[in-house]
C-alpha positions as CSV (number, residue, x, y, z in Angstrom):
1,M,107.3,-114.6,-187.3
2,S,105.8,-115.4,-183.9
3,F,102.1,-114.9,-183.0
4,W,102.6,-112.3,-180.9
5,Q,105.2,-110.2,-183.5
6,S,102.0,-111.3,-186.3
7,F,99.5,-109.9,-184.2
8,L,101.1,-106.7,-183.0
9,R,102.1,-105.8,-186.7
10,N,97.9,-105.4,-187.1
11,R,97.7,-102.0,-186.0
12,G,93.8,-102.4,-185.9
13,A,94.0,-105.4,-183.8
14,V,96.2,-103.7,-181.0
15,L,93.9,-100.9,-180.8
16,G,90.7,-103.4,-180.4
17,L,92.8,-105.0,-177.6
18,A,93.5,-101.6,-176.0
19,V,89.4,-101.0,-176.4
20,L,88.7,-104.4,-175.1
21,A,90.9,-103.8,-172.2
22,A,89.4,-100.6,-171.8
23,V,85.8,-102.2,-171.5
24,L,86.7,-105.0,-169.2
25,L,88.3,-102.2,-166.9
26,L,84.6,-100.4,-167.0
27,A,83.0,-103.7,-166.4
28,L,85.2,-104.5,-163.3
29,S,85.5,-101.1,-161.5
30,A,82.1,-100.6,-162.3
31,P,81.1,-102.0,-158.4
32,F,83.9,-99.4,-156.9
33,L,83.3,-96.1,-159.0
34,F,79.5,-96.4,-158.6
35,P,78.9,-98.4,-155.5
36,F,74.9,-97.7,-155.8
37,D,72.4,-99.8,-157.6
38,P,72.5,-98.6,-161.3
39,W,68.7,-98.2,-160.9
40,D,68.5,-95.9,-158.2
41,T,67.5,-92.4,-158.8
42,R,70.3,-90.1,-158.2
43,G,69.3,-86.7,-159.0
44,A,66.6,-84.9,-161.1
45,P,65.4,-86.4,-164.3
46,L,66.6,-85.5,-167.8
47,Q,69.9,-83.6,-166.9
48,P,71.7,-83.3,-169.8
49,P,75.9,-84.0,-169.9
50,G,77.6,-82.2,-167.4
51,E,74.8,-80.6,-165.4
52,G,75.2,-82.9,-162.3
53,F,75.8,-86.0,-164.7
54,A,79.0,-86.3,-166.5
55,L,76.5,-88.0,-169.1
56,G,73.3,-87.0,-168.2
57,S,70.4,-88.4,-166.2
58,D,67.4,-90.6,-167.8
59,M,63.5,-89.9,-167.3
60,L,63.7,-91.0,-163.4
61,G,66.8,-89.4,-162.6
62,R,69.1,-92.2,-163.0
63,D,73.2,-91.6,-163.9
64,V,73.6,-92.4,-167.6
65,L,77.5,-93.3,-166.6
66,A,76.5,-95.6,-164.0
67,G,74.4,-97.4,-166.7
68,I,77.1,-97.6,-168.8
69,F,79.8,-99.3,-166.9
70,H,77.2,-101.3,-165.0
71,G,75.9,-102.5,-168.8
72,A,79.6,-103.4,-170.0
73,R,79.1,-106.1,-166.9
74,V,76.1,-107.9,-168.3
75,S,77.3,-107.7,-172.2
76,L,80.7,-109.0,-171.5
77,F,79.5,-111.9,-169.6
78,I,76.5,-112.4,-171.9
79,G,78.5,-112.4,-175.1
80,V,81.9,-114.8,-173.2
81,V,79.7,-117.5,-172.0
82,S,76.7,-117.7,-174.2
83,T,79.8,-118.1,-177.0
84,V,81.5,-120.7,-174.8
85,F,78.2,-122.7,-174.8
86,A,77.8,-122.6,-178.7
87,V,80.9,-123.8,-178.9
88,A,81.2,-126.2,-176.7
89,I,78.0,-127.4,-178.6
90,G,79.4,-127.1,-182.2
91,V,82.3,-128.7,-181.9
92,V,81.1,-131.6,-180.3
93,V,78.2,-132.1,-183.2
94,G,80.8,-131.1,-185.6
95,A,83.7,-133.5,-184.2
96,L,81.5,-136.4,-183.9
97,A,80.0,-135.8,-187.6
98,G,83.1,-135.2,-189.3
99,Y,84.9,-138.1,-187.5
100,F,82.7,-140.9,-187.9
101,G,81.1,-139.9,-190.9
102,G,77.8,-141.9,-192.3
103,A,75.1,-141.7,-190.7
104,V,76.3,-140.3,-187.8
105,D,77.5,-137.6,-189.8
106,D,73.7,-137.2,-191.7
107,V,72.0,-137.4,-188.5
108,A,74.5,-134.3,-187.3
109,M,74.0,-132.4,-190.1
110,R,70.4,-132.6,-190.7
111,F,70.3,-131.6,-186.9
112,T,72.6,-128.6,-187.7
113,E,70.3,-127.9,-190.7
114,F,66.9,-127.7,-189.0
115,F,68.3,-125.1,-186.6
116,Q,69.4,-122.7,-189.7
117,T,66.3,-123.0,-191.2
118,I,64.9,-121.1,-188.5
119,P,65.7,-117.2,-188.5
120,S,68.2,-117.1,-185.5
121,F,67.1,-113.7,-184.3
122,V,62.9,-115.1,-183.9
123,L,63.9,-118.3,-182.6
124,A,66.1,-116.1,-180.0
125,V,63.1,-114.1,-179.3
126,L,61.1,-117.1,-178.8
127,L,62.9,-118.6,-176.6
128,V,63.5,-115.9,-174.2
129,A,59.7,-115.5,-173.9
130,I,59.3,-119.3,-173.4
131,L,62.0,-119.3,-170.7
132,T,61.1,-115.9,-169.6
133,P,63.5,-113.4,-169.4
134,G,66.7,-113.5,-167.4
135,L,70.1,-113.7,-168.0
136,A,70.1,-117.3,-167.8
137,S,67.1,-117.1,-170.8
138,I,69.5,-114.9,-172.7
139,V,72.5,-116.9,-172.8
140,I,70.7,-120.2,-173.8
141,A,68.8,-118.6,-176.6
142,I,72.2,-117.1,-178.0
143,A,74.0,-120.2,-177.7
144,V,71.0,-122.2,-179.2
145,V,70.8,-119.6,-182.4
146,T,74.5,-119.4,-183.0
147,W,76.2,-122.9,-182.5
148,P,75.4,-124.6,-185.9
149,P,78.3,-122.4,-188.1
150,V,80.5,-123.6,-185.2
151,A,79.5,-127.3,-185.9
152,R,80.0,-127.0,-189.8
153,L,83.5,-125.3,-188.9
154,A,84.3,-128.6,-186.7
155,R,83.1,-130.7,-189.4
156,S,85.0,-129.7,-192.3
157,E,88.2,-129.5,-190.3
158,F,87.9,-132.8,-188.8
159,L,86.8,-134.4,-192.1
160,A,90.5,-132.7,-193.7
161,L,92.0,-134.3,-190.3
162,R,90.7,-137.4,-189.6
163,H,92.8,-139.5,-192.9
164,R,95.8,-138.2,-191.5
165,E,99.0,-140.0,-190.5
166,F,99.1,-139.4,-186.9
167,V,95.5,-140.3,-186.4
168,E,95.3,-143.3,-188.4
169,A,98.6,-144.1,-185.9
170,A,96.6,-143.6,-183.2
171,V,93.6,-145.8,-184.4
172,L,96.2,-148.5,-185.1
173,S,97.5,-148.3,-181.5
174,G,94.4,-148.5,-179.7
175,V,93.3,-145.4,-178.7
176,S,90.1,-144.8,-177.9
177,H,87.9,-142.6,-180.4
178,L,86.8,-139.8,-177.5
179,R,90.9,-139.9,-177.0
180,I,91.8,-139.5,-180.5
181,I,88.6,-136.7,-180.7
182,F,89.4,-134.5,-178.3
183,G,93.3,-135.3,-177.7
184,E,94.8,-135.3,-180.7
185,V,92.3,-133.9,-183.9
186,L,90.8,-131.5,-182.0
187,P,93.8,-129.4,-180.7
188,N,95.2,-129.3,-184.7
189,A,91.7,-128.1,-185.5
190,L,91.4,-125.4,-183.4
191,T,92.8,-122.3,-184.7
192,P,90.1,-121.8,-187.1
193,I,87.3,-122.4,-183.9
194,V,89.3,-119.6,-182.0
195,I,88.7,-117.2,-184.6
196,M,84.9,-118.0,-185.4
197,A,84.5,-117.8,-181.4
198,S,86.1,-114.3,-181.1
199,L,83.7,-113.0,-183.5
200,M,81.0,-114.7,-182.1
201,V,81.4,-112.8,-178.8
202,A,80.9,-109.6,-180.9
203,T,77.4,-110.9,-182.5
204,A,75.8,-112.5,-178.8
205,I,76.4,-108.6,-177.2
206,L,74.4,-107.4,-180.6
207,T,71.8,-109.8,-180.0
208,E,71.6,-109.1,-176.2
209,S,71.0,-105.7,-176.8
210,A,68.7,-106.8,-179.6
211,L,66.2,-108.7,-177.1
212,S,67.4,-105.8,-174.3
213,F,66.1,-103.2,-176.3
214,L,62.8,-105.0,-177.4
215,G,61.9,-105.7,-173.6
216,L,63.5,-109.0,-173.5
217,G,66.3,-108.6,-171.1
218,D,66.8,-109.6,-167.4
219,P,65.0,-107.3,-165.8
220,N,67.1,-106.9,-162.7
221,R,70.3,-106.1,-164.8
222,I,70.8,-102.9,-166.8
223,S,72.3,-103.2,-169.8
224,W,73.2,-100.9,-172.8
225,G,70.1,-102.4,-175.1
226,Y,67.7,-101.8,-172.2
227,M,69.4,-98.1,-172.0
228,I,68.3,-97.2,-175.7
229,G,65.2,-98.9,-176.0
230,A,63.7,-97.2,-172.4
231,A,65.0,-93.8,-174.3
232,R,63.5,-94.3,-177.8
233,A,60.5,-92.6,-177.0
234,V,62.6,-88.9,-175.8
235,F,65.3,-89.2,-178.2
236,R,64.6,-85.5,-179.5
237,Q,64.4,-84.4,-175.8
238,A,66.9,-86.5,-174.5
239,W,69.9,-87.9,-177.1
240,W,72.4,-88.6,-174.4
241,L,70.1,-91.4,-173.2
242,S,70.5,-93.6,-176.9
243,V,73.8,-92.5,-178.2
244,F,76.1,-93.0,-175.2
245,P,75.0,-96.5,-174.8
246,G,74.7,-96.9,-178.8
247,L,78.5,-96.0,-178.7
248,A,79.4,-98.1,-175.9
249,I,77.9,-101.3,-178.4
250,F,79.7,-99.6,-181.3
251,V,83.1,-99.3,-180.0
252,T,82.8,-103.0,-178.0
253,V,81.8,-104.8,-181.0
254,L,83.8,-103.1,-183.8
255,A,87.3,-103.8,-181.2
256,I,86.2,-107.4,-180.8
257,N,85.9,-107.4,-184.8
258,L,89.3,-105.9,-185.3
259,V,90.7,-108.0,-182.5
260,G,89.1,-111.3,-184.5
261,E,91.0,-110.1,-187.6
262,G,94.3,-109.6,-186.1
263,L,94.2,-113.3,-184.4
264,N,93.4,-114.5,-188.2
265,D,96.2,-112.7,-189.3
266,A,98.3,-114.0,-186.9
267,L,97.3,-117.6,-186.5
268,N,96.6,-118.5,-190.0
269,P,100.0,-119.6,-191.6
270,H,99.4,-118.8,-195.1
271,L,98.9,-115.1,-194.2
272,R,101.3,-115.0,-191.9
273,R,104.0,-116.0,-194.7
274,R,102.6,-113.4,-196.8
275,T,103.4,-111.1,-194.3
276,G,106.3,-112.5,-193.2
277,P,109.6,-110.2,-192.6
């Protein structure tokens, strides 16, 4: 059974992919459907949904729907970019540790364990506060706190593959270590890393939302977490200010997790054989 056949048989994964496509469409269409700054006042404050605004307005008369659309751009950008950086760091550290072993492995793993001993969210808050809140600092903070599991996974895959025949043949033929690591071993170790990366995007979105909720988001970019945090004081009077951004986060994270499970089913050869025709 091919990858797509196996993936499409998972209804949850297909639903998650459809929802993710819709969220991406929201992000891409935001500048065209709402060509104004989402921070701008557009009408009377605290208007409930349907009375002048589709999803209501906030305390300053800003359009909540415009905030949802523009916030999707921030969440997806941070989720994807921070995951790319985290995976890159984790793969390099884990690959070197698993391939060379010995002292290199010991140093790399002690370095990894150092980051794992610090509570990840506390470290993220500290880093963003030190670097000053902004998209770049949030991406850096999330990447720094999420790469250690990738390093451990990459290390275990390289440990399992480094003594395989094709690796020993490449060593005997005089191929450089870097070429063996990234050209021979890494392509065979990518499947579990890709699956983990897909789930890390959801974690990054949740972390960004939590940081923005605490007031550590980019002050120039509206985000779902900021919208919830800013509205917590008026939740009883204006429930829609927290509910709609919260639903956006919930649906997006759930969709990413469903896609991750679908990738696991489709890329894991044992599961594919178990669910084969």
